[in-house]
C-alpha positions in Angstrom: 0.1 -0.1 0.0 2.8 2.2 1.0 4.7 1.6 -2.4 1.3 2.5 -4.1 1.4 5.7 -2.4 4.6 6.6 -3.1 4.3 5.8 -6.6 1.2 7.9 -7.0 3.2 11.1 -5.3 6.0 10.5 -7.3 3.7 10.5 -10.4 2.3 13.8 -9.1 5.6 15.3 -8.6 6.7 14.2 -12.0 3.8 15.9 -13.4 4.1 19.4 -11.2 7.9 19.5 -12.2 7.1 18.6 -16.1 4.4 21.6 -16.0 6.7 24.1 -14.0 9.3 23.1 -16.6 7.0 23.5 -19.7 5.8 26.9 -18.0 9.3 28.2 -17.8 10.1 27.3 -21.3 7.3 28.9 -23.0 7.9 32.0 -20.9 11.7 31.9 -22.1 10.5 31.7 -25.8 8.1 34.5 -25.1 10.4 36.9 -23.4 13.6 35.6 -24.9 13.8 38.7 -27.3 12.2 41.1 -25.0 12.9 43.9 -22.4 13.8 41.3 -19.8 17.2 40.1 -21.4 17.9 43.6 -23.4 21.4 44.3 -23.5 21.9 48.0 -21.5 25.4 48.2 -21.7 26.5 51.3 -23.8 22.8 53.1 -23.1 23.1 56.5 -22.5 20.2 59.0 -22.6 20.6 61.1 -26.1 22.9 64.2 -25.6 22.3 67.6 -26.6 25.1 70.3 -28.2 25.3 73.8 -27.7 25.3 75.4 -31.3 27.5 77.6 -31.9 25.9 79.2 -35.0 27.9 81.9 -37.3 25.3 84.4 -38.3 24.8 85.1 -41.9 26.5 81.9 -43.1 24.7 79.9 -45.7 25.0 76.9 -48.2 27.5 75.2 -46.0 28.3 72.0 -44.1 30.4 72.9 -41.4 33.1 70.5 -40.5 33.1 71.7 -36.9 29.6 71.7 -36.1 28.4 69.6 -33.2 24.6 69.3 -34.1 22.3 70.1 -36.9 22.0 73.8 -36.1 25.8 74.7 -36.5 26.8 71.8 -39.0 24.1 72.3 -41.5 23.5 76.0 -42.6 20.2 76.8 -44.7 20.9 77.1 -48.4 21.8 80.4 -50.0 18.6 82.6 -49.7 17.0 80.6 -46.7 16.5 80.9 -43.3 16.3 78.6 -40.6 12.5 78.7 -39.2 12.0 79.9 -35.7 11.5 77.2 -32.9 10.1 78.0 -29.8 12.2 77.0 -26.5 11.5 73.7 -25.2 9.9 72.9 -28.8 10.7 69.3 -30.4 12.2 71.3 -33.3 14.8 73.0 -31.0 15.3 69.3 -29.3 15.9 67.7 -32.8 18.4 70.5 -33.9 20.4 70.2 -31.1 21.1 66.5 -30.7 24.7 66.0 -30.8 26.2 64.4 -34.0 29.3 62.4 -34.0 32.7 64.5 -35.7 32.4 65.5 -39.7 33.2 62.7 -41.9 32.1 59.8 -39.2 31.6 56.4 -40.8 27.7 55.0 -40.1 27.9 51.7 -38.0 25.4 48.8 -37.7 24.4 47.8 -34.1 27.3 45.4 -34.2 29.9 48.1 -35.0 30.5 46.6 -38.7 30.6 49.3 -41.4 27.0 50.3 -43.1 27.2 51.5 -46.7 24.3 53.7 -46.3 24.9 56.9 -47.8 24.5 59.8 -45.1 25.2 63.5 -44.6 26.1 63.4 -40.7 25.7 60.6 -38.2 23.9 61.1 -34.8 25.9 60.5 -31.6 23.7 58.5 -29.7 23.7 54.6 -29.2 21.9 52.1 -31.6 21.8 49.3 -29.1 23.6 45.9 -29.3 20.8 44.0 -31.0 19.0 44.5 -34.3 16.3 46.1 -33.0 16.4 49.6 -33.5 15.4 50.3 -37.3 13.8 52.6 -39.1 10.5 53.2 -37.2 12.0 52.5 -33.6 14.6 55.2 -34.3 12.3 57.6 -34.5 10.2 56.4 -31.7 13.7 56.5 -29.5 13.8 60.1 -30.4 10.1 61.1 -29.9 10.4 59.5 -26.5 13.8 60.8 -25.4 12.4 64.2 -26.2 9.3 63.7 -23.6 11.9 61.7 -21.5 14.4 64.9 -21.2 11.2 67.2 -20.2 10.0 64.6 -17.7 6.4 64.7 -19.3 6.5 60.8 -18.9 2.8 60.6 -19.7 3.2 61.7 -23.4 5.3 58.6 -23.9 2.9 56.0 -25.5 3.1 53.9 -28.4 0.6 51.4 -30.2 2.1 48.0 -31.3 1.4 46.5 -34.6 -1.6 44.5 -33.1 -3.1 47.7 -31.9 -2.2 47.1 -28.1 -1.0 50.9 -26.5 1.7 50.6 -24.4 2.3 53.7 -22.4 5.6 54.6 -19.9 3.1 56.0 -17.3 2.1 52.3 -17.0 5.6 51.0 -17.2 6.5 53.1 -14.6 4.0 52.1 -12.1 5.0 48.4 -12.7 3.3 46.7 -15.7 5.3 44.9 -17.9 4.3 43.7 -21.7 4.1 40.0 -22.2 3.6 39.2 -25.8 3.3 36.1 -28.0 2.6 36.0 -31.6 -0.5 38.4 -31.9 -1.1 38.5 -28.2 0.3 41.5 -26.1 -0.6 42.5 -22.6 0.5 44.9 -20.2 0.1 43.3 -16.7 1.7 43.9 -13.0 4.9 42.4 -12.7 7.5 44.8 -11.2 7.9 47.6 -8.9 7.6 51.2 -9.6 10.3 53.2 -11.0 11.3 55.5 -13.5 14.9 55.2 -14.1 16.6 55.6 -17.3 17.6 51.8 -17.5 13.8 51.1 -16.9 12.9 53.7 -19.6 15.2 51.8 -22.3 13.7 48.6 -21.2 10.5 50.1 -22.0 11.6 51.2 -25.4 12.7 47.7 -26.1 9.8 46.0 -25.4 7.9 48.8 -27.6 10.4 48.3 -30.2 10.0 44.5 -30.7 6.5 44.8 -31.5 5.9 48.3 -33.1 7.0 49.0 -36.5 6.1 51.0 -39.8 2.6 49.7 -39.6 2.0 50.7 -36.3 3.6 54.4 -36.5 1.3 54.8 -39.8 -1.7 53.7 -37.6 -0.7 56.1 -34.9 -0.4 59.2 -37.2 -2.6 61.3 -39.4 -2.4 62.4 -43.1 -1.2 65.9 -43.8 -0.3 67.9 -47.0 3.3 69.0 -48.1 2.2 72.1 -47.2 1.8 71.5 -43.6 5.1 69.3 -43.2 7.4 70.3 -40.4 9.8 68.9 -38.0 9.2 65.8 -36.3 6.5 65.1 -39.2 7.4 61.6 -41.2 7.3 60.1 -44.5 6.2 56.6 -44.1 5.5 53.4 -46.2 4.1 50.9 -44.0 4.6 47.5 -44.6 6.8 44.4 -43.5 9.3 45.8 -44.4 8.3 49.3 -44.6 10.3 52.4 -44.3 9.9 55.7 -42.4 12.0 58.9 -42.2 11.7 62.1 -40.2 12.0 65.6 -40.8 14.8 67.0 -38.7 15.1 70.6 -39.7 13.7 73.4 -41.8 14.3 76.4 -43.7 12.3 78.9 -45.8 13.2 81.6 -48.1 11.6 85.1 -49.0 8.9 83.3 -51.1 7.9 81.3 -48.3 9.3 78.1 -49.9 10.7 75.7 -47.5 13.5 72.8 -47.5 14.1 70.1 -44.8 16.9 67.7 -43.8 15.6 64.0 -43.4 16.9 61.9 -41.1 16.3 58.0 -40.5 17.4 54.6 -38.8 17.9 51.6 -41.2 18.1 47.6 -41.7 19.7 46.3 -40.4 19.7 48.4 -36.9 22.3 51.0 -37.6 22.8 54.6 -36.4 20.6 57.5 -37.0 21.8 59.6 -39.4 21.1 62.6 -41.9 19.8 61.5 -45.4 21.7 62.4 -48.5 19.3 64.0 -51.1 19.8 62.0 -54.5 18.6 64.8 -56.7 21.6 66.8 -55.6 24.1 64.7 -53.3 26.0 68.0 -52.4 23.1 69.6 -51.0 21.1 67.5 -48.4 18.3 69.8 -48.1 15.1 68.4 -49.6 12.9 71.1 -51.0 9.3 71.7 -51.1 9.0 71.8 -54.7 10.7 68.6 -54.8 7.9 67.0 -52.8 4.8 68.0 -54.8 4.6 64.3 -56.3 6.9 61.5 -55.6 9.3 61.9 -53.0 12.7 60.1 -53.9 15.0 60.0 -51.0 18.5 57.8 -51.0 17.0 54.4 -49.6 13.1 54.7 -51.1 10.5 56.6 -52.7 7.2 58.1 -51.0 4.1 59.5 -52.4 1.5 62.4 -51.3 -0.2 59.7 -49.1 3.0 59.0 -47.1 3.2 62.5 -45.8 2.0 62.2 -41.9 2.3 63.3 -38.5 2.6 61.3 -35.2 -0.5 61.7 -33.1 1.0 63.7 -30.1 2.2 66.2 -32.4 -1.5 66.7 -33.8 -2.8 67.4 -30.5 
């Protein structure tokens, strides 16, 4: 009798062990490429530079400029548009650039052959994660993080789930598998930069051009400004963002465009393939098909992220 009881107990224990192992393996499979295992070595907040602008200078790419504002002078006859203090336009113009002539690198340190006019000096992470839409999400989020406006940091995933940083701060974490994604209570409260980057890793794993398109609104080229995007949603799709803006006396504007790319590589200012020595994209070149170095967009591609449309 005792032998039979031991046998039954042994069988129950074996079943419990099997179930626990199955749950652990399933959890690892679900979370293996998520925020839990995200490598944060080298991760740091986006830095801004203090621009040293030479008044009256135009049509020049300065070899000593440390950010967009003092690296890229507007074309002849154009003036940089005004950016109010604390605005996203001011923030973007002052993000630190790597030294003039720097190579563009993939996330693994290998050389990228993507044509570029300048490279932003912030990390791309240690995995093939921060690609085109992800890079723009990173810049949007870092802007609000730098201002302490945590409630404005919120992004939609490809399946429609909205993941807010406010929920993350309060201990919710993203658990996802296939098309399923849900924020659940799983951690103590906290708003450290390390936790913020893990939040972004969670978003980047399950967001992309489709979700960024879904949470943006259509605008005209006449409304296009710094922070707005040109986007072709898909798998893969592509997206670039307006990084700077200038205008001439006739009201015609021009823009610098920035992008991340696939595989994940450093965020950079695009070359304009219509005139490679002049990186500005002129409004008159954006009325039909909009040709950039990586791909071609159309008028339906011109959009504004929902936060900037409020």
